[in-house]
C-alpha positions, 0 to 999 in steps of 0.5 A, a space after each residue: 539507494 536500494 530497490 526491492 520488490 515486495 508482495 502487496 497483500 492488498 493488490 495481490 501482486 508485487 510492487 517495487 519500492 526505492 529506499 535511501 541509504 538509511 532504508 527509508 522508503 523514498 518512492 513506490 512503484 505501483 500502478 495503484 499507488 496515488 503519490 498525491 494522497 499517499 493512498 492506494 486506489 485499490 483500497 479507495 475503490 474497495 477492490 483488492 486482492 484476496 486478502 483485501 476482500 477478506 478484510 472487507 468482510 471484517 467489522 468496520 471498527 477493526 479495519 477503520 484505522 487503516 483507511 486508504 493509506 498505502 501500507 508501503 507509503 513514502 516516509 514524510 507523507 
């Protein structure tokens, strides 16, 4: 099991994720991560860090495929 702290471009801060021995993400420790849906509350509310705000200005067709899912979401969700 490993624990890594990674910069999240949506939140604009560091989040921690836990991996199993194969490197698969098993848990995300982020105040904005919703484990029930696998989504990011920043993306759901339309608020985020500087990158998220910049991407909000892009065309809807270019960003529609990302939805509200967390970019570090737990495998198997």
